C-alpha positions in Angstrom: 201.5 125.3 32.8 198.2 124.8 34.4 198.1 124.2 38.0 195.7 121.6 39.5 192.9 122.3 41.7 194.7 120.7 44.6 197.7 122.9 44.3 195.3 125.9 44.4 193.6 124.4 47.3 197.0 123.8 49.0 198.1 127.3 48.6 194.8 128.7 49.9 195.0 126.5 52.9 198.7 127.6 53.4 197.7 131.3 53.2 194.8 130.7 55.7 197.1 129.2 58.1 199.6 132.0 57.8 196.8 134.4 58.2 195.3 132.6 61.3 199.0 132.6 62.8 199.4 136.3 62.1 196.0 137.1 63.7 196.9 134.9 66.9 200.2 136.8 67.1 198.3 140.2 66.7 195.9 139.0 69.4 198.7 138.1 71.7 200.5 141.4 71.3 197.3 143.3 71.8 196.6 141.3 75.1 200.2 142.0 76.2 199.9 145.7 75.3 196.6 145.9 77.3 198.1 144.1 80.3 201.0 146.5 80.2 198.8 149.5 80.0 196.7 148.3 83.0 199.8 147.6 85.1 201.2 151.0 84.1 197.8 152.7 84.9 197.6 150.9 88.3 201.2 152.2 89.3 200.3 155.7 88.1 197.1 155.6 90.2 199.0 154.3 93.2 201.7 157.1 92.7 198.9 159.6 92.6 197.2 158.4 95.5 200.5 158.4 97.6 201.3 162.1 96.3 197.9 163.2 97.4 198.1 161.6 100.9 201.6 163.3 101.1 200.3 166.6 100.2 197.4 166.2 102.6 199.6 165.1 105.5 202.0 168.2 104.7 199.2 170.6 104.4 197.7 169.2 107.7 201.0 169.6 109.5 201.5 173.0 108.3 198.1 174.2 109.3 198.7 172.7 113.0 202.0 174.2 113.2 201.2 177.6 111.8 197.4 178.2 111.8 197.6 182.0 111.5 199.9 181.8 108.4 197.4 179.1 106.8 194.6 181.3 107.6 196.3 184.4 106.1 197.2 182.4 102.9 193.4 181.4 102.6 192.3 185.0 103.1 194.7 186.2 100.4 193.8 183.6 98.1 190.0 184.2 98.5 190.6 188.0 98.1 192.6 187.4 94.9 189.9 185.2 93.4 187.2 187.5 94.4 189.0 190.5 92.8 189.5 188.6 89.5 185.8 187.5 89.6 184.6 191.0 90.2 186.8 192.5 87.6 185.6 189.7 85.0 181.9 190.0 86.0 181.6 193.7 84.5 182.4 194.6 80.9 184.0 191.8 79.2 184.9 193.8 76.1 187.7 195.9 77.5 191.2 194.8 78.6 192.7 194.6 81.9 194.5 198.0 81.8 191.5 199.9 80.7 189.5 198.3 83.6 192.1 199.1 86.2 192.2 202.7 84.8 188.5 203.0 84.9 188.5 201.9 88.6 191.5 204.1 89.7 190.7 207.2 87.6 187.6 208.6 89.8 189.7 208.4 93.1 192.6 210.1 91.3 190.4 213.0 90.1 189.0 213.4 93.4 192.4 213.4 95.2 193.6 216.1 92.5 190.4 218.3 93.3 191.3 218.1 97.1 194.9 219.2 96.4 
């Protein structure tokens, strides 16, 4: 049974309409997903801003209420960072234990000589 040219044309047009509808639905879904992502991103950005503001306010209040403790915390953090930097700027091929041993050993030997 041979189909006529019109039946092929009708079938092709039907498939084209279905494809257009599918593309339209996909565009709609993609647009909705983009809008949802934008809304969620705005919410996350607002929440992060509020958290940063709260942290800044709490830090500011702490520094005003206890300035010496805040200064001490900064000094301790700076010393720790400086010590880590100093330890890592030297020899990079040895591990932490051998670096500490190399640092402590000369003082230990000098102490033993004095005793």
